[in-house]
C-alpha positions in Angstrom: -47.2 -34.3 -11.7 -45.8 -36.7 -9.2 -43.0 -35.6 -6.8 -41.2 -37.9 -4.3 -38.7 -36.6 -1.8 -35.4 -38.5 -1.9 -33.3 -36.7 0.8 -31.1 -33.7 1.4 -27.6 -32.7 2.5 -25.8 -29.5 3.4 -22.5 -28.2 2.1 -20.9 -24.9 0.9 -23.5 -22.9 2.8 -26.3 -24.6 0.8 -29.0 -27.2 1.3 -29.2 -29.6 -1.6 -32.7 -31.3 -1.9 -33.1 -34.3 -4.2 -36.5 -34.9 -5.7 -37.8 -37.4 -8.3 -40.4 -35.9 -10.6 -42.6 -37.7 -13.1 -45.9 -37.5 -15.0 -45.4 -33.9 -16.0 -47.7 -32.8 -18.9 -45.8 -32.2 -22.1 -47.4 -28.7 -22.3 -46.3 -27.7 -18.9 -43.0 -26.7 -17.2 -41.8 -27.4 -13.7 -41.0 -24.3 -11.7 -39.1 -24.3 -8.4 -39.0 -21.6 -5.7 -38.1 -21.2 -2.0 -39.8 -19.0 0.4 -39.8 -18.0 4.1 -42.9 -17.1 6.0 -41.5 -13.7 7.1 -39.3 -12.8 4.2 -40.9 -14.1 1.1 -38.9 -15.3 -1.8 -35.4 -16.8 -1.2 -32.8 -17.9 -3.7 -33.3 -21.3 -5.3 -31.1 -23.0 -8.0 -32.1 -26.2 -9.7 -30.4 -28.8 -11.9 -30.7 -32.4 -13.0 -28.3 -35.2 -12.1 -28.7 -38.9 -12.6 -32.5 -38.6 -13.2 -33.0 -36.5 -10.1 -34.1 -32.9 -9.9 -32.0 -31.2 -7.3 -32.8 -27.8 -5.7 -30.0 -25.8 -4.0 -31.2 -23.5 -1.2 -29.3 -21.2 1.1 -28.7 -22.3 4.7 -30.8 -19.8 6.8 -31.7 -19.5 10.5 -35.4 -20.1 10.0 -37.8 -22.6 8.4 -38.2 -22.3 4.7 -40.4 -24.1 2.2 -39.4 -25.6 -1.2 -42.3 -25.2 -3.6 -42.4 -27.2 -6.9 -45.2 -26.2 -9.4 -46.4 -27.6 -12.7 -47.3 -24.5 -14.8 -49.0 -24.5 -18.1 -48.5 -22.1 -21.0 -51.0 -19.6 -19.6 -49.2 -19.4 -16.3 -51.8 -21.4 -14.4 -50.6 -23.8 -11.8 -51.8 -27.3 -12.6 -50.1 -29.1 -9.7 -47.9 -28.3 -6.7 -45.6 -29.9 -4.2 -44.5 -28.2 -1.0 -41.7 -29.4 1.3 -41.1 -27.6 4.6 -37.4 -27.5 5.5 -36.7 -26.9 9.2 -33.3 -25.4 9.8 -32.6 -27.7 12.7 -34.0 -30.8 11.0 -32.1 -30.1 7.8 -28.9 -30.0 9.9 -29.5 -33.4 11.5 -30.8 -35.1 8.3 -27.7 -33.9 6.5 -25.5 -35.5 9.2 -27.5 -38.7 8.8 -27.2 -38.8 5.0 -23.4 -38.2 5.2 -23.1 -41.2 7.4 -25.6 -43.7 6.0 -26.4 -42.5 2.5 -23.1 -41.4 1.1 -24.0 -42.4 -2.5 -26.9 -39.9 -2.6 -24.8 -37.2 -1.0 -22.0 -37.6 -3.6 -24.5 -37.2 -6.4 -26.3 -34.1 -5.2 -23.3 -32.2 -3.9 -21.5 -32.3 -7.3 -23.4 -29.3 -8.4 -20.7 -26.7 -7.7 -18.1 -28.6 -9.8 -20.3 -30.0 -12.6 -21.9 -26.7 -13.6 -18.9 -24.5 -12.9 -18.8 -22.8 -16.3 -22.4 -23.1 -17.5 -24.0 -21.2 -14.6 -23.5 -17.7 -13.4 -21.7 -17.7 -10.1 -19.0 -16.1 -7.9 -15.6 -17.6 -7.3 -14.1 -16.0 -4.1 -10.5 -14.8 -4.3 -9.6 -12.6 -1.4 -11.1 -10.6 1.5 -9.8 -7.2 2.7 -10.7 -5.7 6.1 -11.8 -2.1 5.8 -12.9 -0.3 8.9 -16.4 -1.7 9.7 -16.8 -3.6 6.5 -15.1 -6.4 4.4 -14.1 -6.1 0.8 -14.8 -9.5 -0.8 -12.9 -9.9 -4.1 -14.3 -12.5 -6.5 -14.5 -13.5 -10.1 -18.0 -13.1 -11.5 -18.2 -16.1 -13.9 -20.8 -15.4 -16.6 -22.1 -18.3 -18.7 -22.3 -18.0 -22.4 -26.1 -17.6 -22.2 -25.9 -14.4 -20.2 -24.6 -10.9 -20.9 -22.4 -9.2 -18.3 -24.3 -6.0 -18.7 -27.5 -7.7 -17.5 -26.1 -9.1 -14.3 -26.3 -7.5 -10.8 -25.4 -8.9 -7.4 -27.5 -8.8 -4.2 -27.0 -10.3 -0.8 -29.2 -11.7 1.9 -28.2 -12.6 5.5 -29.0 -15.7 7.5 -32.2 -14.1 8.6 -33.3 -13.9 5.0 -33.3 -10.2 4.8 -31.6 -8.0 2.3 -28.1 -6.8 3.2 -26.7 -3.5 2.1 -23.7 -4.2 -0.2 -21.7 -2.2 -2.6 -20.5 -3.9 -5.8 -17.9 -2.5 -8.1 -16.3 -4.1 -11.2 -12.6 -4.0 -11.0 -11.7 -4.8 -14.6 -13.1 -5.7 -18.0 -14.8 -8.9 -19.1 -12.3 -11.6 -20.2 -13.7 -14.4 -22.4 -12.1 -17.8 -21.6 -12.6 -21.0 -23.5 -13.2 -24.4 -21.8 -10.7 -26.6 -23.5 -12.1 -29.3 -25.7 -15.7 -28.3 -25.2 -16.4 -25.5 -27.7 -17.8 -23.6 -24.8 -16.6 -20.3 -23.4 -17.5 -18.1 -20.4 -16.7 -14.6 -19.3 -14.8 -13.7 -16.2 -15.1 -10.3 -14.5 -13.2 -9.2 -11.3 -15.6 -7.7 -8.8 -15.2 -6.3 -5.3 -18.2 -6.5 -2.9 -18.3 -4.3 0.2 -20.2 -6.1 3.0 -20.9 -5.3 6.7 -18.8 -7.3 9.2 -21.8 -8.4 11.2 -22.7 -11.6 9.2 -21.4 -15.1 9.4 -22.3 -16.4 6.0 -23.0 -14.2 3.0 -25.5 -15.4 0.3 -24.9 -13.5 -3.0 -27.6 -13.7 -5.6 -26.4 -13.1 -9.2 -29.5 -11.7 -10.9 -30.0 -11.7 -14.7 -32.6 -9.0 -15.6 -32.8 -10.3 -19.2 -33.5 -13.9 -18.2 -34.6 -14.4 -14.5 -34.4 -18.1 -15.0 -30.6 -17.7 -15.2 -30.4 -16.1 -11.8 -28.1 -18.1 -9.4 -26.6 -17.7 -6.0 -23.2 -18.3 -4.4 -22.5 -18.5 -0.7 -19.4 -17.2 1.0 -19.1 -19.3 4.2 -17.7 -17.9 7.4 -14.8 -20.3 7.5 -13.7 -19.4 3.9 -14.0 -15.7 4.7 -11.9 -16.2 7.9 -9.2 -18.0 5.9 -9.1 -15.2 3.3 -8.9 -12.6 5.9 -6.1 -14.5 7.7 -4.2 -14.8 4.4 -4.5 -11.1 3.7 -3.4 -10.3 7.2 -0.4 -12.5 6.9 0.4 -11.1 3.5 0.3 -7.5 4.6 1.7 -7.9 8.1 4.4 -5.3 8.0 7.4 -5.4 10.4 5.9 -2.7 12.6 3.1 -5.0 13.7 4.8 -8.3 13.4 4.7 -10.2 16.7 7.8 -12.2 15.5 10.0 -9.1 15.6 11.5 -9.7 19.1 12.7 -13.1 18.0 14.0 -11.6 14.7 15.9 -8.9 16.6 17.5 -11.4 19.0 18.7 -13.4 16.0 20.1 -10.4 14.1 21.7 -8.3 16.8 25.5 -8.6 17.2 26.4 -11.6 19.4 29.2 -11.8 21.9 31.6 -13.3 19.4 31.1 -10.3 17.0 31.3 -7.8 19.8 34.6 -9.4 21.0 36.1 -9.0 17.5 35.0 -5.4 17.5 36.6 -4.6 20.8 39.9 -6.0 19.6 39.8 -4.3 16.3 42.3 -1.4 15.7 40.8 1.4 13.5 43.3 3.8 12.1 42.4 7.5 12.2 39.1 6.7 13.9 36.8 9.5 14.9 35.9 10.5 18.4 32.1 10.7 19.2 30.8 13.2 21.8 27.5 11.8 23.1 25.4 14.6 24.5 22.6 13.6 26.9 20.4 16.3 28.4 19.0 15.1 31.7 15.8 16.4 33.3 14.1 14.5 36.1 15.4 11.3 34.6 14.3 8.2 36.6 17.3 6.6 38.2 16.8 3.2 36.6 16.5 4.7 33.1 19.6 6.8 33.8 21.7 3.8 34.9 20.7 1.7 31.9 21.4 4.6 29.5 24.9 5.1 30.9 25.5 1.4 30.9 24.6 1.1 27.2 27.2 3.7 26.4 29.9 2.2 28.5 29.2 -1.2 26.8 30.2 0.2 23.4 32.8 -1.9 21.6 34.3 1.2 20.1 36.2 3.1 22.8 36.8 6.5 21.3 33.8 8.3 22.8 33.0 10.8 25.5 29.6 11.0 27.3 28.4 14.5 28.2 25.7 14.5 30.9 23.9 17.8 31.1 21.9 17.8 34.3 19.1 20.4 34.3 17.4 19.2 37.5 19.8 19.9 40.4 17.0 19.6 42.9 16.8 15.9 42.2 19.5 14.8 44.6 19.3 11.1 43.6 19.9 11.9 40.0 22.7 14.4 40.8 24.4 11.7 42.9 24.1 9.2 40.1 25.6 11.7 37.6 28.6 12.3 39.9 29.1 8.6 40.3 29.1 8.1 36.6 31.7 10.8 36.2 33.9 9.2 38.9 33.7 5.8 37.4 34.9 6.7 33.8 37.1 9.6 32.8 35.3 9.7 29.4 32.2 11.0 31.2 31.9 14.8 31.4 29.3 16.5 33.6 27.6 19.8 33.0 25.5 21.0 35.9 22.9 23.6 35.1 21.2 25.8 37.6 17.9 25.4 36.0 16.1 23.8 33.1 16.5 26.0 30.0 14.7 23.6 27.6 15.9 20.8 25.5 17.8 22.9 23.0 19.5 25.2 25.5 20.4 22.2 27.7 21.9 20.2 24.7 23.8 23.3 23.5 25.5 23.5 26.9 26.7 20.0 26.4 27.9 20.7 22.8 29.9 23.6 24.2 32.2 21.3 26.1 32.3 18.5 23.5 35.7 17.8 22.0 34.9 15.0 19.6 34.9 14.9 15.8 31.2 14.1 15.8 28.3 15.0 18.2 25.7 12.4 18.9 22.3 13.3 20.4 21.0 10.7 22.9 17.8 10.9 24.9 18.2 10.5 28.6 15.9 7.4 28.9 16.9 5.5 25.8 19.4 2.7 25.0 21.9 1.9 22.3 23.2 -1.4 21.1 26.9 -2.0 22.0 28.0 -1.9 18.4 26.4 1.4 17.4 29.5 3.6 17.6 31.6 0.8 15.9 29.2 0.8 13.0 29.3 4.6 12.8 33.1 4.7 12.9 33.3 2.2 10.1 30.9 4.2 8.0 33.1 7.3 8.5 36.2 5.5 7.6 34.6 4.1 4.4 33.2 7.5 3.5 35.4 10.2 5.0 33.0 12.9 3.6 30.2 11.7 5.9 28.7 14.6 7.7 25.6 13.0 9.3 24.7 9.5 10.4 21.6 7.7 11.6 20.4 4.1 12.1 17.4 2.0 12.3 15.5 1.9 15.6 12.7 0.3 17.6 10.9 0.9 20.9 11.3 -0.7 24.3 8.1 -1.0 26.3 7.7 -0.9 30.1 7.5 -4.7 29.9 11.1 -4.6 28.5 9.8 -6.0 25.2 11.2 -4.6 21.9 8.6 -3.7 19.3 7.7 -1.2 16.6 10.9 -1.5 14.5 11.5 1.3 12.0 13.7 0.0 9.2 14.4 3.3 7.5 15.3 4.2 3.9 18.6 5.8 3.0 18.6 9.6 2.9 15.2 10.7 1.6 14.9 14.5 1.3 11.1 14.7 0.7 10.3 12.2 3.4 12.4 14.3 5.8 10.3 17.3 4.9 7.2 15.2 5.7 8.5 14.0 9.1 11.6 13.5 11.0 12.2 9.9 10.0 15.9 10.2 10.7 15.4 10.9 14.4 17.9 8.5 16.1 20.7 8.2 16.7 21.4 11.6 15.1 25.1 12.2 14.8 26.6 15.3 13.1 30.2 16.2 12.3 31.3 18.9 14.7 32.7 21.2 12.0 29.3 21.1 10.2 27.5 21.7 13.4 29.7 24.8 13.9 28.8 25.9 10.4 25.0 25.5 10.6 24.6 26.6 14.2 23.5 24.9 17.4 20.0 23.7 18.3 17.3 26.4 18.0 15.2 26.9 21.2 12.5 28.3 19.0 12.0 24.8 17.6 11.9 22.9 20.9 9.9 19.8 20.4 11.3 19.4 16.9 14.8 20.7 17.5 16.5 17.6 16.1 14.3 17.8 13.0 15.3 21.4 12.5 19.0 20.6 12.9 18.8 17.7 10.6 17.1 19.8 7.9 19.9 22.5 8.3 22.6 19.9 8.0 21.0 18.3 5.0 21.4 21.6 3.2 25.2 21.4 3.2 26.1 17.8 4.1 28.5 16.2 1.6 27.2 12.7 2.5 24.4 11.4 4.8 25.0 7.9 5.9 22.3 5.4 7.0 23.4 2.3 9.0 20.6 -0.2 8.3 20.7 -2.0 11.6 18.5 -1.7 14.7 21.0 0.0 17.0 18.8 2.4 19.0 16.0 1.6 21.4 13.5 4.4 22.0 12.0 3.8 25.5 8.2 4.1 25.8 7.1 5.6 29.1 4.5 8.1 30.2 5.5 11.5 29.1 8.1 10.4 26.5 7.7 11.3 22.8 7.7 7.6 22.0 4.7 7.3 24.2 2.6 9.4 21.9 3.4 12.7 20.3 -0.2 14.0 20.3 -0.8 13.2 23.9 2.4 14.2 25.6 4.0 16.9 23.4 1.3 18.7 21.4 3.7 21.6 20.7 6.0 19.3 18.7 3.9 19.5 15.6 3.9 23.3 15.5 7.6 23.3 16.1 8.1 20.9 13.2 6.0 23.1 10.9 8.2 26.0 11.8 11.4 23.9 11.1 10.2 22.8 7.7 9.1 26.4 6.8 12.5 27.8 7.7 14.3 25.1 5.8 12.3 25.8 2.6 12.8 29.5 3.0 16.6 29.1 3.3 16.5 27.2 0.0 14.4 29.8 -1.7 11.5 27.3 -2.2 8.1 28.8 -2.1 5.7 26.5 -0.4 3.0 26.2 2.3 3.5 23.8 5.2 0.6 22.4 7.2 0.0 19.5 9.5 -0.7 16.4 7.5 -3.1 13.7 8.6 -1.1 12.7 11.7 0.8 14.6 14.4 4.4 15.5 13.6 3.8 15.0 9.9 3.7 17.8 7.4 2.0 18.5 4.1 4.4 20.5 1.9 2.7 22.1 -1.1 5.0 23.9 -3.5 3.6 26.9 -5.3 3.5 26.7 -9.1 5.8 28.9 -11.1 4.5 32.5 -11.4 4.2 32.2 -15.2 1.8 29.3 -14.8 3.4 27.2 -17.6 1.4 25.0 -20.0 1.0 21.4 -18.8 0.4 18.9 -21.6 -1.6 15.8 -20.6 -0.6 12.9 -22.9 -3.2 10.1 -23.1 -2.6 7.0 -25.3 -5.9 5.5 -26.5 -7.3 2.6 -28.5 -11.1 2.5 -28.6 -12.6 2.0 -25.1 -14.7 5.0 -25.6 -16.5 4.9 -22.3 -13.3 4.7 -20.4 -11.6 7.5 -22.3 -14.7 9.7 -22.0 -14.7 9.3 -18.3 -11.0 10.1 -18.1 -11.2 13.3 -20.2 -14.5 14.5 -18.5 -12.9 14.1 -15.1 -10.0 16.4 -16.2 -12.2 19.0 -17.8 -14.8 19.0 -15.0 -12.5 18.8 -11.9 -9.2 20.5 -12.7 -8.6 23.8 -11.0 -5.4 24.7 -13.0 -6.3 26.4 -16.3 -3.1 26.2 -18.3 -3.2 22.7 -19.7 -3.9 20.9 -22.9 -5.0 17.3 -23.5 -3.1 15.4 -26.2 -4.9 12.1 -27.1 -2.5 9.7 -29.0 -4.7 7.5 -31.1 -3.4 4.0 -31.8 -5.2 1.4 -33.9 -8.8 2.1 -32.9 -11.4 0.5 -35.1 -14.8 1.7 -33.7 -16.6 4.5 -35.5 -17.8 5.9 -32.3 -14.2 6.5 -31.1 -13.4 8.7 -34.1 -16.7 10.5 -33.7 -15.7 11.3 -30.1 -12.3 12.6 -31.2 -14.1 15.1 -33.4 -16.6 16.0 -30.7 -14.1 16.5 -27.9 -11.6 18.4 -30.2 -14.2 21.3 -30.3 -12.8 22.1 -26.9 -9.6 24.2 -27.6 -7.8 22.4 -24.8 -8.1 19.0 -26.5 -6.5 17.6 -29.6 -5.7 14.2 -31.1 -2.6 13.0 -32.8 -2.2 9.6 -34.6 0.4 6.9 -34.0 0.5 4.2 -36.7 2.0 0.8 -35.9 1.5 -2.0 -33.3 1.0 -1.1 -29.7 4.2 0.2 -28.2 3.6 2.3 -25.1 7.1 3.9 -25.2 6.8 4.9 -28.8 3.3 6.3 -28.3 4.4 8.4 -25.3 7.5 9.6 -27.1 5.4 10.8 -30.0 2.8 12.3 -27.7 5.5 14.3 -25.8 7.0 15.4 -29.1 3.6 16.7 -30.3 2.9 18.4 -26.9 3.4 22.1 -26.5 3.9 22.2 -22.7 7.1 22.6 -20.7 5.7 19.9 -18.4 3.9 16.7 -19.4 1.6 14.5 -17.5 1.6 10.9 -18.9 -1.8 9.6 -18.2 -3.6 6.3 -18.9 -6.9 6.4 -20.5 -8.4 4.2 -17.8 -7.9 6.7 -15.0 -10.3 9.2 -13.3 -9.2 12.4 -11.5 -10.3 12.6 -7.8 -8.2 15.6 -6.6 -9.2 19.0 -8.2 -5.8 20.6 -7.7 -3.9 17.6 -9.0 -2.1 19.6 -11.7 -0.9 22.3 -9.3 0.3 19.9 -6.7 2.3 17.9 -9.2 3.6 21.0 -11.0 4.8 22.6 -7.8 6.9 19.5 -7.1 8.1 19.0 -10.7 9.2 22.6 -11.1 11.9 22.0 -8.5 15.3 21.8 -10.2 16.1 18.6 -8.4 13.0 16.7 -9.4 12.6 14.8 -12.7 9.2 13.1 -12.2 6.3 13.1 -9.9 3.9 10.2 -9.2 0.6 10.0 -7.3 -1.6 7.7 -5.4 -3.9 5.5 -7.5 -6.9 3.5 -6.3 -8.7 0.5 -7.7 -12.5 1.1 -8.1 -13.1 -0.4 -4.7 -10.9 2.2 -3.0 -8.0 -0.1 -2.3 -4.5 1.1 -3.3 -3.3 0.2 -6.8 -0.2 2.4 -6.7 1.7 4.2 -4.0 5.1 4.1 -5.6 7.4 1.4 -7.0 10.3 -0.3 -5.4 13.1 -2.3 -7.0 12.7 -6.0 -6.3 14.4 -9.2 -7.7 11.3 -9.7 -9.9 12.0 -6.3 -11.4 9.4 -4.1 -9.6 7.4 -4.1 -6.3 4.1 -2.2 -6.3 4.3 -0.8 -2.8 1.2 -1.1 -0.5 -0.9 -2.6 -3.3 -4.5 -3.6 -2.3 -4.3 -2.0 1.2 -7.6 -0.2 1.9 -7.7 3.5 1.4 -7.8 4.0 5.2 -4.6 2.0 5.8 -1.5 4.2 5.6 0.8 1.2 5.7 4.2 0.7 7.3 4.9 3.8 9.4 2.3 5.6 7.3 4.6 5.6 4.3 1.9 5.4 1.7 0.5 8.6 3.1 3.9 10.5 3.1 5.3 12.6 0.3 8.7 11.1 -0.4 11.4 10.2 -2.9 11.3 6.7 -4.4 13.1 4.8 -7.1 10.1 4.9 -9.4 6.5 5.7 -9.9 4.0 4.5 -12.5 3.4 6.3 -15.8 -0.3 5.6 -15.4 -0.1 9.1 -13.9 3.3 10.8 -13.9 4.4 14.3 -14.5 7.8 15.0 -15.9 9.5 18.1 -17.2 10.3 18.2 -20.9 13.9 19.1 -20.3 14.5 16.0 -18.2 12.6 13.8 -20.7 14.7 14.9 -23.5 17.9 14.7 -21.5 17.5 11.0 -20.8 16.2 10.2 -24.3 12.5 9.7 -23.4 11.0 6.3 -23.0 13.1 3.3 -24.0 11.3 1.9 -27.1 12.6 -1.6 -26.6 10.2 -1.8 -23.7 6.9 -1.9 -25.6 4.5 -2.7 -22.7 6.1 -3.4 -19.3 8.6 -1.6 -17.2 9.0 1.5 -19.5 8.0 3.8 -16.6 10.4 2.1 -14.2 13.2 2.3 -16.7 12.5 6.0 -17.3 12.6 6.7 -13.6 15.9 4.9 -13.2 17.3 6.9 -16.1 16.3 10.1 -14.2 17.9 8.8 -11.0 21.0 8.0 -13.0 21.2 11.7 -13.9 20.7 12.7 -10.2 17.0 13.7 -10.6 14.7 12.9 -7.7 11.5 10.9 -8.4 8.8 12.0 -5.9 5.7 10.2 -4.9 2.9 12.4 -3.4 -0.3 11.0 -1.8 -1.8 14.5 -2.0 -3.0 13.7 -5.5 -5.4 10.8 -5.9 -7.0 9.2 -9.0 -8.9 6.0 -9.7 -7.1 3.6 -12.0 -9.3 1.0 -13.8 -6.1 -1.0 -14.6 -5.6 -2.4 -18.1 -9.3 -2.2 -18.9 -8.5 -1.4 -22.6 -5.2 -3.3 -23.1 -5.9 -6.7 -21.6 -3.6 -9.1 -19.8 -0.5 -11.2 -20.6 -2.6 -14.2 -21.8 -0.8 -15.5 -24.9 2.5 -17.1 -25.7 3.5 -14.1 -27.7 2.7 -11.7 -24.9 4.5 -13.8 -22.3 7.5 -14.0 -24.5 7.6 -10.3 -25.0 7.2 -9.8 -21.2 10.2 -12.1 -20.4 12.3 -10.2 -22.9 11.5 -7.0 -21.1 12.3 -8.5 -17.8 15.7 -9.6 -19.2 16.3 -6.1 -20.6 15.7 -4.6 -17.1 17.9 -7.1 -15.4 20.8 -6.4 -17.8 20.4 -2.6 -18.1 20.0 -2.0 -14.4 22.0 -4.9 -13.0 24.1 -2.7 -10.7 21.0 -1.1 -9.3 19.4 -4.4 -8.6 22.6 -5.8 -7.1 22.9 -2.9 -4.7 19.3 -2.9 -3.7 16.7 -0.1 -3.7 18.1 2.7 -1.5 14.5 3.6 -0.4 13.7 0.0 0.7 15.6 -1.2 3.8 17.7 -4.3 3.2 16.4 -6.0 6.4 12.9 -6.2 4.9 11.7 -8.8 2.5 12.9 -8.3 -1.0 10.7 -10.9 -2.6 7.2 -10.3 -3.9 4.7 -9.9 -2.5 6.5 -9.4 0.9 8.4 -6.4 -0.6 5.0 -4.7 -1.2 4.3 -4.4 2.5 7.6 -3.9 4.3 7.5 -7.4 5.8 10.1 -9.2 7.7 11.7 -11.8 5.4 10.4 -15.3 5.4 13.5 -17.5 5.5 14.8 -15.9 2.3 
């Protein structure tokens, strides 16, 4: 064997070495390998191009050697060639070749394109930051010569040593033809968890059945950085968007608008009594607060200043001056501080307005706040409570942390006081429910809001940033946990009292953050039967995993599993049906006809015996043991029609945390965020009402299911769950999402994707159906998604500020 070295170049994290090999014995084969002195074997791919034998090696931080051997049938080495590759020299030679030998470079660097479908490799798609690791999403491309079951993925670092990675497959193998070639390849979505410490990642795709088919792919630092930047931009919600101050300045009412408001004459307009309890208020904050009230374009207000710090002579003087300068300012001077509730109640006692507004002593309001509130009352005279969107104002005078709130959301209010500012309550309703409760100091406004919600005719949300919550040391906005640790306990008490008044049996505990509450409703005393309806076609391993997770993990006993068989062909599937049916909790019914999810579900619910039904995909796996109890406690409420849960992809990123209404029909909220990321204002970790949840795991009560006519059978595949939820909403049922139940969802492993003309045509018809049937809902917008946020996909997934929409 004769070997001559022709040159090298670097690219894509690889070193490409060109050799010319001749005089090889016909009975021998040529074998390539790469090795490092300290680490041993390294990845090495080889191919032929224009009469050259080209070896591809990973770029590493140390010297490596390329070894070429002539090996006979007995395995004996008949001849060998060894080329030492210095990391530094390879870098400079590559630069030289790029400049002076471009023809060679163009030949040997064509490897990644020329052999794209005939070699096992990874095509990198996205990267997700997850605590101290990255999740690298890629397509594992499997050549026709390899079997997906025989492949594994390993990783080495620039030092040549093995790197600890976790690899999960996030979907099934999809076979794709290469047009005009008669060749096909398989494509498998994978997610690889890697440590953040590396610059380049060298992934080796190993084939245990045929080691010669082992190949490697390199994820370079620049590409990783681009993918991380793309993901960050995609998921940058309004709360953390540095562009927010500019957005706010563009969207706040300008002087021309304010002038029109000042000149407007509103008939039968209400009077607002703004109650401000003062306690050791810094003079500058006080002056700015008063100024923001006096700047209101709507003049029918009174400002009630309740001073509970008489020893502060500077503040007392400022209060007196405010009273002298405007007859609409009332002063209540207290002898001592009685606490936030008692102080506020003293102000309410002298209020004469139609509505009472609660205003913190160091905060600010926009000049059009009361005008917007007055308009809302005139448009809906039955309005009993109002609130608006808000942000924070830092000590540097910068606006940040905008909270674009949903319209009234009962279950979110039970999770946390999302309404908060600027809470305004009709005086007659306030007289009916009672004043602020000193026992709930720290969460007194939450307690009052809950009490008002129990009897309010209409609760109105003004979707504009009209309130600025000042951040300063000691303020609630500066950090609840650090400055007011008692607030969470007060909030628990407020929610407990609220549920007790309504006759709802539940436990309330602190959730995963301060001032948020986990409400778990108790199941009905008779422990009703819950039917778990699972459509299935073959996919035995998937179904078995799903059923086993239910049988092994569920802590609720009164359930049955109803498998709805549809067009399976594998003998093993039917054998499993017979096997699993030996358990008295499991039975199988048969649906004849082409796949139609709605028809299958309707038949399954009809065959089910339970008063409550869980609609469950066969490609799910239960994580939470008390999943049935948690869903049942919620669904048993008279006002609830359906309950959805939190679903994860196999790599622990979010697959489902509720569905929003979007122009493209549906927005999968928070999709692909890592499990540790609670999202915009922690909403994916908050139990709340939403427009829809997925039927991949949904509990519904039979009475509600029958009342709305079950699933719409015109929607065979897509949007049937969304349509069902909207039918429930149309009948005034709530649809509740709870993050307290978690499952894995191996999405569409058994059904496949929309990859044919027929499937795409059907999908477009289902889109048209939704746009026609729910046109009014789409035109009005999702009440649980603020209109200021992006309504387009994928921005609507992540509560982003709109991008020039």
